[in-house]
N, C-alpha and C positions, 0 to 999 in steps of 0.2 A: 341504420346507416353507420352508427359508431362501431358496431360489430364488424362490419365490412372493412372499416378503416383499421381496426385492430388486427384483422386477418392480413391485410396488406402490410401492416407494420411488422407482423411476425414473419411474413415471407421475405420482406426486405432485410430484416435482421439476419435471417437464416442464410440468405444469399451473401450478405456481407461477411458473415462468419465463414461460410464456405470459401469465399474468395480469398480471405486472409489466412485461413488455417490449412485448408486442404490443398490448395494450388501452389503454395510456396514451396519451391524446391529445397531439399535438405542438403544438396551438394553445393559445391562452389559455383561461381557464376560462369566459369569456363567450361563446364561439363556439357555433355550432349543433352541431358535432361532439361537444361535451362532454356532450350529452344521453345518449349511449350509453356514456359513460366509466364505468369500474369505480368502485365506491365506495372510500373510503379504507380500509375494513376489509380489503381484499385485501392491502395492504402488511403489516398486522399478522399476517394468516394466513400469509403467506409467511415472515415473520421468525420466527414461532413454529415453523413447520415446519422451517426450517433450524436453529434453535436446538435443537430436539428431536433432529434427525439428528446434529448435532455432539455433543450430550450422550450419545446412544446409542453413537456411535463411541468416545467417551472411556471409556464404561463397559465396552466390550469389550476395552480394552487391558489387558495384564498389566503393571501398573506396577512390580512388584518386579524384573522382569528388564529393564526399559527402559534403565537405565544400562549394563548389560552389552552389550545389543544395540547401543546407540548407539556405544559404544567399539569394538566389533567392526566395525561398519559404517565408522567413521572410519578404522580401520586398513586396511580393504580399499580405501578411496578415497584413500589417502595420495598415490599417484602422480598421480591425476587432480587433486587439490587443488594439488599442486606445479606441474603444467602450467598450471592456471588462474591461479595466482599469477604465474608467469613471463609468460604471455600478457597478463595484466592490466597488469603492469609495462611490458611492451613497448608495449602499446596506449596506456597513459598517457603514456609518453615521446613517442610519435608524435603524440598529440593535443595535448600541451602545448607542443610545439616549433613 
C-alpha cells in the first residue's frame, strides 16, 4: 500500500509541476495566448500540495533520535568536510589573487 501512495504522490507532484511550468504563458496578460492560460488557483493548489507533502514528511520523522543520528552522520563525514574545507580555502586563494 505505501508504494501505491508513493505512486500517487509522484503523479500529483508531476501534475503540479506541469500546471505551474508548462501551462504558464510567456507573453503578457493581454495576448491571445492568455485565453488558454491556467487560472490563478493552480498556484494555490500546488502550494497546498507541496506544503502537505512537507508536513507529512516531517510527521514521519523520529524527532527524539534526530540529534543522535545527526551527530553520528557528522562523525562519519568528518574527513569529507575536512577535504571540502581545504579545497574551499585553496579555491578561495586562487580566485582572490
